[in-house]
KOLVEXPA-493119 format. One record per residue (C-alpha): residue number from 0; x, y, z. Coordinates in pm, 1 decimal. Each point is the difference from the previous one (the first is absolute). Layout:
<dolums>
(NUM,(X,Y,Z)) ...
</dolums>
This chain:
<dolums>
(0,(2.1,3.2,-0.5)) (1,(138.4,334.1,-97.7)) (2,(94.3,238.3,289.3)) (3,(-277.9,242.7,-102.5)) (4,(-255.2,-271.1,5.6)) (5,(110.3,-109.2,351.3)) (6,(-17.3,353.5,134.0)) (7,(-350.8,43.0,-152.8)) (8,(-108.2,-336.7,153.0)) (9,(100.8,105.5,331.0)) (10,(-190.7,321.3,-27.6)) (11,(327.5,203.5,42.5)) (12,(16.0,362.3,-119.8)) (13,(300.9,38.0,-236.0)) (14,(120.4,275.1,-236.4)) (15,(248.5,-32.1,-287.7)) (16,(286.0,238.3,-26.7)) (17,(-46.2,147.2,-343.2)) (18,(346.4,162.8,10.7)) (19,(192.3,-314.5,58.7)) (20,(223.8,-104.0,-275.7)) (21,(119.2,-364.2,22.3)) (22,(364.7,-71.7,-55.3)) (23,(-8.8,-363.3,-122.9)) (24,(-340.0,-125.2,-75.2)) (25,(-246.8,236.3,-177.8)) (26,(-289.5,-171.5,171.6)) (27,(108.2,75.1,349.4)) (28,(-237.9,230.0,194.5)) (29,(62.2,185.2,326.8)) (30,(-305.5,-30.1,227.2)) (31,(-85.0,169.1,332.8)) (32,(-211.5,-220.1,207.6)) (33,(-181.9,124.6,299.5)) (34,(-21.4,-257.0,279.8)) (35,(-32.6,18.6,383.0)) (36,(22.5,382.8,-3.8)) (37,(327.1,-4.3,-182.6)) (38,(122.9,-9.8,-357.8)) (39,(204.0,-290.8,-172.6)) (40,(193.9,83.2,-316.9)) (41,(-0.3,-299.2,-246.8)) (42,(160.6,-49.6,-314.7)) (43,(-218.1,-247.2,-198.9)) (44,(74.7,-183.3,-311.5)) (45,(-284.9,-265.4,-84.7)) (46,(-0.3,-245.9,289.3)) (47,(324.9,136.5,150.3)) (48,(23.5,272.3,258.2)) (49,(276.4,169.5,193.1)) (50,(-51.0,220.2,309.5)) (51,(280.2,268.1,-61.5)) (52,(-15.0,128.1,360.7)) (53,(74.6,-325.6,183.7)) (54,(196.5,-150.7,-303.3)) (55,(-219.3,-313.9,-4.7)) (56,(-182.2,-151.3,-301.4)) (57,(-185.3,-308.2,-113.2)) (58,(-244.5,-140.8,-252.3)) (59,(-364.8,-60.4,19.3)) (60,(-296.6,91.0,204.9)) (61,(88.8,-216.7,302.7)) (62,(349.1,138.6,27.8)) (63,(-142.0,359.3,-18.9)) (64,(-269.8,-69.7,262.5)) (65,(258.7,-157.5,224.2)) (66,(202.1,301.5,-27.3)) (67,(-251.4,270.5,22.3)) (68,(-188.3,-152.3,295.4)) (69,(289.7,-174.4,161.5)) (70,(-166.8,-342.8,-12.7)) (71,(118.0,-348.6,-31.6)) (72,(-79.9,-204.0,-313.6)) (73,(-318.6,-168.2,131.3)) (74,(-141.9,313.7,131.6)) (75,(65.1,190.2,-326.1)) (76,(-167.7,-273.1,-205.3)) (77,(-307.8,17.6,225.7)) (78,(-14.9,376.6,-23.7)) (79,(24.5,-23.3,-385.9)) (80,(-259.6,-280.0,-16.0)) (81,(-240.8,212.8,219.4)) (82,(62.2,311.2,-201.0)) (83,(-50.2,-181.3,-340.0)) (84,(-336.1,-159.7,136.1)) (85,(-123.6,342.2,91.8)) (86,(129.4,192.9,-293.0)) (87,(-269.3,146.1,-211.7)) (88,(181.5,194.6,-285.2)) (89,(-169.8,302.6,-129.3)) (90,(0.0,90.7,-367.6)) (91,(231.3,300.2,84.2)) (92,(253.0,-224.2,191.2)) (93,(-5.6,-265.6,-256.1)) (94,(49.5,257.4,-277.0)) (95,(284.7,172.5,194.8)) (96,(168.4,-340.1,77.3)) (97,(-23.0,-110.6,-374.8)) (98,(152.2,322.1,-114.8)) (99,(287.4,-32.0,243.5)) (100,(64.7,-367.8,-70.0)) (101,(17.7,100.5,-364.4)) (102,(250.8,271.8,63.5)) (103,(215.6,-245.6,193.7)) (104,(8.0,-224.2,-286.9)) (105,(110.9,255.6,-239.5)) 
</dolums>
């Protein structure tokens, strides 16, 4: 699951840094994610993510949830399963996610 989809699934507010210019992979985005009263800065390329402030990265939704919420593997999977069973995507969210996923693949 791409990083953006995972953030949307978790219902987290995030914003793309439109001024960011990637050095290596053109599809890399810098995202600011609001969580627990703070902001996490992520570099995201498809499924991969890197938290530049704590210099830690990973791949996939489970790793991301483990990192953001400081959970173990089982708890992260349960949280994702609960979020996916309750997720009711709106037309706006689906259109936004689809557009962002397309921009990641270009």
